[in-house]
VOBA-1610 file (N, C-alpha, C; in pm, whole numbers, padded with zeros to 5 digits, always signed):
BEGIN
Unk+04010-00068+07750Unk+04081-00036+07895Unk+04162+00078+07937Unk+04197+00142+07946Unk+04308+00173+07957Unk+04412+00162+08151Unk+04487+00076+08086Unk+04577+00007+08193Unk+04684+00129+08271Unk+04765+00193+08170Unk+04887+00274+08183Unk+04836+00379+08317Unk+04685+00432+08275Unk+04617+00489+08344Unk+04545+00448+08483Unk+04552+00373+08459Unk+04414+00285+08571Unk+04587+00287+08639Unk+04749+00182+08601Unk+04810+00151+08694Unk+04877+00251+08812Unk+04800+00382+08704Unk+04929+00517+08816Unk+04788+00555+08888Unk+04745+00517+08903Unk+04579+00585+08978Unk+04610+00497+09092Unk+04663+00378+09071Unk+04615+00262+09158Unk+04816+00331+09269Unk+04886+00331+09181Unk+05028+00419+09225Unk+04977+00446+09359Unk+04892+00572+09293Unk+04912+00697+09344Unk+04865+00640+09483Unk+04671+00601+09497Unk+04653+00540+09579Unk+04731+00478+09672Unk+04756+00360+09645Unk+04858+00295+09724Unk+04897+00391+09836Unk+05031+00468+09770Unk+05076+00618+09829Unk+05041+00646+09904Unk+04971+00745+09826Unk+04870+00827+09956Unk+04833+00776+10091Unk+04747+00585+10089Unk+04721+00485+10199Unk+04906+00515+10273Unk+04919+00493+10231Unk+05089+00480+10285Unk+05106+00588+10385Unk+05046+00678+10332Unk+05142+00812+10442Unk+05014+00794+10548Unk+04921+00790+10535Unk+04794+00801+10628Unk+04825+00692+10771Unk+04772+00770+10875Unk+04784+00621+11021Unk+04755+00533+10927Unk+04775+00404+10990Unk+04780+00262+11039Unk+04585+00218+11054Unk+04592+00337+11128Unk+04441+00315+11163Unk+04373+00345+11060Unk+04419+00392+11036Unk+04325+00530+10921Unk+04302+00478+10790Unk+04422+00416+10764Unk+04407+00339+10596Unk+04323+00250+10612Unk+04356+00117+10718Unk+04282+00010+10738Unk+04143+00078+10733Unk+04055+00206+10736Unk+03966+00239+10776Unk+03891+00272+10630Unk+04001+00330+10613Unk+03975+00334+10456Unk+03925+00322+10368Unk+03999+00189+10339Unk+03956+00092+10205Unk+03875-00029+10295Unk+03814-00020+10419Unk+03736-00150+10380Unk+03618-00147+10307Unk+03578-00240+10265Unk+03503-00251+10168Unk+03629-00211+10022Unk+03495-00251+09920Unk+03585-00209+09780Unk+03604-00065+09714Unk+03660-00142+09628Unk+03719+00050+09563Unk+03505+00092+09482Unk+03459-00026+09425Unk+03318+00022+09420Unk+03243+00138+09527Unk+03243+00039+09634Unk+03206+00106+09747Unk+03277+00264+09826Unk+03408+00194+09786Unk+03502+00405+09844Unk+03475+00454+09715Unk+03467+00473+09600Unk+03470+00568+09492Unk+03246+00582+09485Unk+03238+00737+09450Unk+03172+00760+09384Unk+03083+00699+09230Unk+03011+00680+09204Unk+02967+00600+09037Unk+03054+00719+08980Unk+03045+00809+09032Unk+03112+00946+08855Unk+03275+00889+08890Unk+03336+00863+08973Unk+03439+00851+09037Unk+03528+00719+08974Unk+03408+00640+08969Unk+03497+00480+08938Unk+03436+00476+08758Unk+03409+00506+08738Unk+03377+00544+08642Unk+03502+00636+08566Unk+03511+00706+08581Unk+03605+00798+08534Unk+03766+00781+08554Unk+03757+00660+08660Unk+03907+00580+08651Unk+03896+00469+08589Unk+03801+00449+08497Unk+03779+00326+08413Unk+03732+00155+08469Unk+03766+00179+08568Unk+03731+00065+08695Unk+03568-00030+08675Unk+03497+00097+08581Unk+03365+00053+08559Unk+03383-00101+08401Unk+03485-00115+08357Unk+03530-00185+08222Unk+03570-00310+08247Unk+03644-00341+08396Unk+03681-00442+08475Unk+03642-00581+08442Unk+03636-00659+08469Unk+03515-00803+08491Unk+03492-00845+08620Unk+03459-00843+08657Unk+03415-00945+08847Unk+03547-00945+08951Unk+03603-01048+08825Unk+03730-01136+08897Unk+03823-01026+08841Unk+03826-00925+08810Unk+03981-00876+08745Unk+03900-00760+08917Unk+03816-00682+08937Unk+03814-00579+09068Unk+03844-00681+09191Unk+03772-00799+09197Unk+03816-00877+09300Unk+03970-00800+09361Unk+04025-00923+09163Unk+04196-00892+09208Unk+04236-00811+09252Unk+04210-00678+09159Unk+04195-00551+09203Unk+04221-00483+09347Unk+04060-00524+09381Unk+04127-00489+09539Unk+04191-00586+09676Unk+04147-00692+09598Unk+04253-00792+09689Unk+04421-00727+09642Unk+04461-00723+09611Unk+04617-00635+09575Unk+04586-00488+09602Unk+04542-00375+09663Unk+04469-00278+09718Unk+04482-00300+09832Unk+04422-00441+09874Unk+04427-00422+10049Unk+04533-00403+10104Unk+04586-00546+10010Unk+04719-00631+10040Unk+04843-00470+10069Unk+04845-00454+09977Unk+04956-00289+09976Unk+04910-00195+10115Unk+04775-00187+10121Unk+04729-00061+10293Unk+04809-00123+10388Unk+04734-00299+10395Unk+04813-00399+10548Unk+04953-00365+10519Unk+05037-00395+10426Unk+05186-00409+10425Unk+05216-00229+10418Unk+05139-00147+10380Unk+05172+00016+10457Unk+05121+00043+10625Unk+05026-00041+10585Unk+05052+00000+10831Unk+05078-00023+10856Unk+05176-00207+10860Unk+05207-00260+10945Unk+05313-00220+10894Unk+05429-00123+10827Unk+05562-00121+10869Unk+05514+00129+10941Unk+05405+00160+10881Unk+05360+00238+11004Unk+05414+00242+11177Unk+05327+00116+11178Unk+05336+00034+11304Unk+05463+00026+11377Unk+05521-00032+11298Unk+05677-00078+11334Unk+05723+00037+11309Unk+05701+00074+11265Unk+05863+00275+11256Unk+05773+00378+11369Unk+05653+00341+11391Unk+05556+00437+11556Unk+05655+00307+11677Unk+05659+00211+11657Unk+05745+00112+11792Unk+05917+00161+11803Unk+05926+00206+11681Unk+06063+00164+11665Unk+06100+00307+11747Unk+06021+00501+11693Unk+06008+00582+11782Unk+05988+00574+11902Unk+05920+00547+11942Unk+05846+00550+12073Unk+05955+00447+12181Unk+05985+00330+12135Unk+06160+00286+12178Unk+06243+00337+12241Unk+06257+00444+12099Unk+06415+00563+12124Unk+06384+00649+12171Unk+06221+00691+12193Unk+06226+00817+12317Unk+06251+00787+12481Unk+06196+00658+12466Unk+06214+00609+12575Unk+06339+00561+12625Unk+06501+00505+12579Unk+06577+00541+12589Unk+06612+00621+12619Unk+06606+00685+12574Unk+06671+00871+12529Unk+06596+00966+12689Unk+06481+00923+12680Unk+06409+00997+12790Unk+06453+00928+12898Unk+06500+00855+12947Unk+06507+00767+13094Unk+06695+00728+13100Unk+06752+00781+13001Unk+06918+00690+12977Unk+06948+00824+13147Unk+07006+00770+13273Unk+07051+00824+13347Unk+07016+00683+13457Unk+06852+00659+13423Unk+06817+00576+13547Unk+06817+00443+13498Unk+06777+00428+13437Unk+06782+00242+13366Unk+06928+00211+13323Unk+06968+00062+13347Unk+07068+00021+13262Unk+07057+00022+13175Unk+06975+00039+13054Unk+07004+00039+12872Unk+07019+00148+12817Unk+07044+00141+12725Unk+07066+00192+12592Unk+07193+00258+12564Unk+07290+00368+12511Unk+07350+00347+12453Unk+07456+00384+12567Unk+07612+00326+12547Unk+07723+00314+12638Unk+07790+00468+12634Unk+07754+00516+12497Unk+07788+00700+12479Unk+07787+00816+12623Unk+07844+00880+12621Unk+07893+00949+12719Unk+07772+01052+12706Unk+07718+01111+12826Unk+07574+01205+12774Unk+07680+01345+12763Unk+07655+01445+12703Unk+07732+01555+12671Unk+07646+01665+12688Unk+07636+01788+12807Unk+07548+01842+12783Unk+07653+02025+12829Unk+07569+02105+12864Unk+07598+02248+12919Unk+07534+02233+13064Unk+07591+02254+13229Unk+07560+02267+13354Unk+07477+02393+13348Unk+07383+02399+13358Unk+07321+02553+13383Unk+07318+02596+13500Unk+07392+02749+13528Unk+07429+02826+13640Unk+07581+02830+13641Unk+07627+02839+13750Unk+07734+02823+13777Unk+07817+02690+13829Unk+07878+02675+13851Unk+07950+02596+13891Unk+08059+02574+13942Unk+08000+02512+14125Unk+08090+02560+14280Unk+08158+02442+14320Unk+08269+02383+14219Unk+08291+02200+14283Unk+08174+02137+14325Unk+08263+02007+14322Unk+08205+01878+14374Unk+08158+01934+14521Unk+08036+01835+14566Unk+07997+01788+14737Unk+07907+01725+14751Unk+07902+01637+14848Unk+07812+01502+14816Unk+07664+01584+14807Unk+07599+01521+14807Unk+07457+01586+14768Unk+07444+01706+14699Unk+07499+01703+14608Unk+07489+01874+14494Unk+07386+01798+14403Unk+07305+01883+14357Unk+07260+01906+14235Unk+07231+01898+14142Unk+07292+01910+13985Unk+07374+02012+13909Unk+07237+01960+13748Unk+07215+01999+13754Unk+07119+02014+13611Unk+07158+02064+13510Unk+07097+02046+13378Unk+07160+02070+13275Unk+07090+02084+13176Unk+07154+02129+13090Unk+07054+02231+12943Unk+06956+02107+12891Unk+06986+02013+12925Unk+06880+01896+12843Unk+06780+01880+12950Unk+06758+01920+13020Unk+06623+01895+13205Unk+06681+01794+13278Unk+06808+01701+13228Unk+06808+01618+13357Unk+06895+01678+13483Unk+06860+01607+13615Unk+06935+01651+13694Unk+06984+01555+13780Unk+07102+01553+13778Unk+07184+01481+13851Unk+07251+01493+14032Unk+07237+01352+14113Unk+07277+01470+14239Unk+07388+01307+14273Unk+07485+01416+14340Unk+07641+01380+14380Unk+07562+01264+14434Unk+07649+01124+14481Unk+07665+01017+14578Unk+07787+01005+14629Unk+07911+01065+14580Unk+07977+01002+14636Unk+08056+01106+14702Unk+08220+01112+14767Unk+08250+01192+14871Unk+08357+01300+14797Unk+08353+01320+14630Unk+08436+01355+14605Unk+08480+01508+14594Unk+08569+01629+14578Unk+08587+01722+14683Unk+08643+01842+14562Unk+08611+01902+14532Unk+08656+01977+14439Unk+08596+02173+14513Unk+08704+02268+14548Unk+08669+02329+14645Unk+08725+02480+14554Unk+08690+02603+14587Unk+08732+02704+14455Unk+08772+02735+14349Unk+08644+02675+14297Unk+08637+02634+14127Unk+08462+02725+14112Unk+08529+02826+14009Unk+08340+02855+13955Unk+08398+02895+13795Unk+08320+02818+13725Unk+08254+02806+13674Unk+08105+02851+13576Unk+08123+02975+13549Unk+07887+02934+13465Unk+07940+02808+13332Unk+07825+02833+13317Unk+07719+02659+13260Unk+07835+02665+13135Unk+07987+02515+13264Unk+08084+02494+13176Unk+08035+02406+13120Unk+08095+02319+13010Unk+08045+02193+12910Unk+08053+02074+13047Unk+07934+01941+13015Unk+07970+01857+13128Unk+08003+01728+13101Unk+08073+01608+13104Unk+08037+01481+13027Unk+08002+01386+13053Unk+07869+01335+13117Unk+07844+01193+13210Unk+07845+01088+13192Unk+07967+01051+13235Unk+08022+00834+13176Unk+07945+00778+13253Unk+07871+00660+13169Unk+07824+00548+13201Unk+07966+00457+13302Unk+07919+00406+13355Unk+08067+00294+13470Unk+07910+00106+13488Unk+08028+00068+13532Unk+07976-00058+13577Unk+07864-00038+13687Unk+07737-00199+13644Unk+07699-00180+13777Unk+07612-00082+13774Unk+07542+00097+13618Unk+07491+00088+13692Unk+07494+00252+13750Unk+07626+00281+13782Unk+07707+00393+13831Unk+07759+00532+13667Unk+07768+00654+13741Unk+07743+00715+13645Unk+07853+00860+13739Unk+07992+00875+13610Unk+08043+01011+13643Unk+08007+01105+13585Unk+08040+01246+13633Unk+08006+01323+13593Unk+08193+01371+13593Unk+08162+01473+13480Unk+08303+01515+13487Unk+08296+01664+13482Unk+08397+01796+13459Unk+08337+01869+13458Unk+08476+01929+13397Unk+08428+01977+13202Unk+08573+02045+13165Unk+08620+02116+13239Unk+08776+02162+13220Unk+08852+02182+13292Unk+08896+02159+13419Unk+08839+02038+13552Unk+08822+02071+13619Unk+08879+01904+13588Unk+09006+01858+13662Unk+09038+01665+13662Unk+08967+01583+13766Unk+08919+01680+13909Unk+08834+01532+13907Unk+08716+01503+13889Unk+08690+01370+13899Unk+08513+01354+13911Unk+08397+01310+13995Unk+08330+01303+14007Unk+08188+01295+14028Unk+08153+01136+14008Unk+08053+01074+14114Unk+07990+00942+14092Unk+07876+01022+14073Unk+07753+00982+13996Unk+07664+01095+13982Unk+07556+00968+14015Unk+07394+00997+14006Unk+07259+00927+13989Unk+07161+01041+13992Unk+07140+00982+13799Unk+06956+01097+13774Unk+06881+01081+13812Unk+06870+01194+13911Unk+06703+01236+13969Unk+06579+01241+13930Unk+06638+01322+13816Unk+06555+01380+13670Unk+06533+01430+13561
//
């Protein structure tokens, strides 16, 4: 029996299966290798030389590797989904990073005023909720910084403007 060739074959198989989606990987190895491979593939891999016990041990090992890869892929997908929710909903809920949101204001900034809507280049829309006023200011697409405060309060600061306004995310 050629163990080095067999070991390489198994390593390549396990690696290939780890790259598949968890559901697909589990479906691919339902049953043993003899059921998964054609008779010619089984013989070409040298697996026909294994005893029943050796083949069973190999099948168990491979199934364990697939389950491990599927578990890791599932955990990674969960974490990626969690991060996407945090980023997408930042400003709506009091979770996620305490880092300021830095973006560019779309269009022209004409000062602060209660009820005004501010659309950012990242797609977020924020509405001013306090009475902060700045008049006579005109800036085309200025950089802004939205900083979280206490109790889910957010503050909008426009570059070059000393006043900041209390805002809430609407979209």
